C-alpha positions as CSV (number, residue, x, y, z in Angstrom):
1,X,49.3,89.3,242.2
2,X,50.1,89.7,238.5
3,X,48.5,87.3,236.1
4,X,50.0,86.2,232.8
5,X,47.4,88.5,231.2
6,X,48.8,91.4,233.1
7,X,52.4,90.5,232.1
8,X,51.4,90.4,228.4
9,X,49.8,93.8,228.7
10,X,52.8,95.4,230.3
11,X,55.2,93.9,227.8
12,X,52.9,95.1,225.0
13,X,53.1,98.7,226.4
14,X,56.8,98.6,227.3
15,X,57.8,97.5,223.7
16,X,55.1,99.6,221.9
17,X,53.8,96.6,220.1
18,X,50.6,96.3,218.1
19,X,48.7,93.1,217.5
20,X,50.5,92.5,214.2
21,X,53.9,92.8,216.1
22,X,52.9,90.3,218.7
23,X,51.6,87.8,216.1
24,X,54.9,88.2,214.2
25,X,56.9,87.5,217.4
26,X,54.8,84.4,218.1
27,X,55.4,83.1,214.6
28,X,59.2,83.4,215.2
29,X,58.8,80.3,217.6
30,X,56.1,78.7,215.3
31,X,53.3,79.6,217.6
32,X,50.1,80.3,215.6
33,X,47.4,82.5,217.0
34,X,44.6,84.5,215.4
35,X,44.0,88.2,216.0
36,X,40.7,87.6,217.8
37,X,42.2,85.0,220.1
38,X,45.0,87.6,220.9
39,X,42.4,90.4,221.5
40,X,40.6,88.1,224.0
41,X,43.9,88.1,226.1
42,X,43.9,91.9,226.4
43,X,40.2,92.3,227.4
44,X,39.2,93.1,231.0
45,X,38.3,90.1,233.1
46,X,34.6,90.9,233.2
47,X,34.4,91.3,229.4
48,X,32.4,88.5,227.7
49,X,35.3,87.7,225.2
50,X,38.0,87.5,228.1
51,X,40.4,84.6,227.7
52,X,43.0,83.8,230.3
53,X,46.5,83.8,229.0
54,X,48.1,80.5,229.7
55,X,51.7,79.6,230.6
56,X,52.4,78.2,227.2
57,X,51.4,81.4,225.4
58,X,53.4,83.5,227.7
59,X,56.5,81.3,227.4
60,X,56.3,81.2,223.6
61,X,55.9,84.9,223.5
62,X,58.9,85.6,225.8
63,X,61.0,83.1,223.6
64,X,59.9,84.9,220.5
65,X,60.6,88.4,222.0
66,X,64.2,87.2,222.8
67,X,64.6,86.1,219.1
68,X,63.1,89.5,218.0
69,X,65.3,91.5,220.1
70,X,68.6,89.6,220.0
71,X,68.2,87.6,216.8
72,X,68.4,83.9,216.5
73,X,71.0,81.9,218.3
74,X,74.0,81.0,216.3
75,X,74.2,77.5,215.2
76,X,76.7,75.2,217.1
77,X,79.4,73.9,214.8
78,X,80.7,70.3,215.1
79,X,84.3,70.0,215.8
80,X,84.6,73.3,217.8
81,X,87.0,73.5,220.6
82,X,85.4,72.7,224.1
83,X,84.8,75.5,226.4
84,X,87.5,75.9,229.2
85,X,86.5,75.2,232.7
86,X,85.9,78.3,234.9
87,X,88.4,78.7,237.6
88,X,87.7,81.5,240.1
89,X,90.6,84.0,240.4
90,X,91.4,83.3,244.0
91,X,91.9,79.6,243.4
92,X,94.8,77.9,241.7
93,X,94.6,75.1,239.3
């Protein structure tokens, strides 16, 4: 079973991120973390400084990663036209 720590490690490798990159991604969602706290997440389970990665950290990292990769969501403007209701192609209105 994958733990949150395993997921963080795999995302770190997949995106070729350093500690500074991860901290910047977390800052995008106003989640403050120190470098030693982050290093504890990437330690082996039997290491004395190992720290379990909580759901909140993983969630904030994923949200920050989305902003990092896609950019921030555009602001919704007031007075815009409402979205049209989706009608499947095989049905008539």
